[in-house]
C-alpha positions in Angstrom: 0.1 -0.5 -0.2 2.5 2.0 1.1 3.9 1.9 -2.3 1.3 2.4 -4.0 0.6 6.1 -2.4 4.1 6.4 -3.4 4.0 5.9 -6.9 0.6 7.9 -7.1 2.3 11.4 -4.7 5.6 11.0 -7.6 3.7 11.1 -10.4 1.8 13.7 -9.2 5.1 16.0 -8.5 6.3 14.6 -11.8 2.9 16.4 -13.4 2.7 19.4 -11.4 6.7 19.6 -12.4 5.3 19.9 -15.9 2.5 22.2 -16.0 3.3 24.9 -13.7 6.0 26.0 -16.9 3.6 25.6 -19.0 1.2 28.0 -17.0 3.8 30.5 -16.5 4.9 30.5 -20.5 1.6 31.3 -21.7 0.3 34.1 -18.9 3.7 35.8 -19.8 2.8 35.3 -24.0 -1.1 37.2 -22.5 1.4 39.4 -20.8 3.3 40.5 -23.6 0.2 40.1 -26.2 1.8 37.7 -28.2 -1.9 37.2 -30.1 -2.0 38.5 -33.7 -3.8 41.8 -32.3 -2.2 44.4 -33.9 -0.6 46.9 -31.3 1.3 50.5 -31.0 4.2 51.6 -29.1 5.7 54.3 -29.6 9.7 55.7 -28.7 13.0 56.2 -30.1 14.1 54.4 -33.6 18.4 53.2 -33.5 20.0 50.6 -35.4 22.1 47.6 -33.3 24.9 47.0 -33.7 24.6 44.1 -35.2 21.5 46.3 -37.8 18.8 45.4 -36.5 16.8 47.8 -35.5 15.3 48.7 -31.1 13.0 50.8 -30.0 12.9 53.0 -26.9 9.6 52.7 -25.5 8.6 55.8 -24.6 6.4 55.8 -21.8 8.9 52.1 -19.9 11.7 53.3 -21.5 12.5 49.1 -22.1 14.2 48.3 -25.4 12.6 46.4 -27.3 13.1 44.2 -30.8 12.2 45.5 -33.7 11.8 43.4 -37.3 10.5 44.4 -40.8 11.1 46.5 -43.2 14.6 47.6 -44.1 12.8 51.0 -46.1 10.5 51.8 -43.7 12.8 51.7 -40.8 16.0 53.5 -42.3 14.1 56.7 -43.1 13.1 56.6 -39.7 16.7 56.1 -37.4 17.2 58.6 -34.2 13.7 59.7 -34.8 10.4 59.3 -32.2 8.2 57.2 -33.9 5.0 55.0 -33.8 5.3 51.4 -35.5 1.9 49.6 -35.2 2.2 45.7 -35.6 2.3 42.3 -33.4 4.5 41.0 -30.8 6.3 37.5 -32.1 8.3 35.3 -30.8 11.8 33.1 -31.6 14.8 31.4 -30.5 16.4 34.7 -29.6 13.2 35.5 -27.9 10.2 38.0 -28.0 10.2 40.3 -31.0 7.7 43.1 -32.1 7.0 42.2 -36.1 6.9 46.2 -37.1 3.6 46.7 -39.9 3.3 50.2 -40.6 6.1 53.3 -38.9 4.7 57.1 -38.5 6.4 59.3 -37.3 4.6 61.9 -35.0 7.6 64.2 -34.6 11.3 63.5 -36.7 12.7 65.0 -33.6 14.8 62.4 -30.9 13.5 62.5 -28.0 15.7 64.3 -24.8 
């Protein structure tokens, strides 16, 4: 009987270990907005050393990795922009897939 109880306890522990990380990932995705819902972010657009684009969000100061049209992003480097798009995830983590870029002001943020 003890073996049966220990076996059930071990099975429960393994199931719990598998369930908790998947719930955390789902919650993180929901919090970050990784659904296909379109979002808008505003901030300072810059180009990093590896040629990618980063938006420093005006509201939070967080840096957001961007992917999108080279032509659209390149003409707004060092400007305050609003980008519209969706959150995605790849092997390097979360990024924002840009669908459009608008420049309410072409003056850099201070």
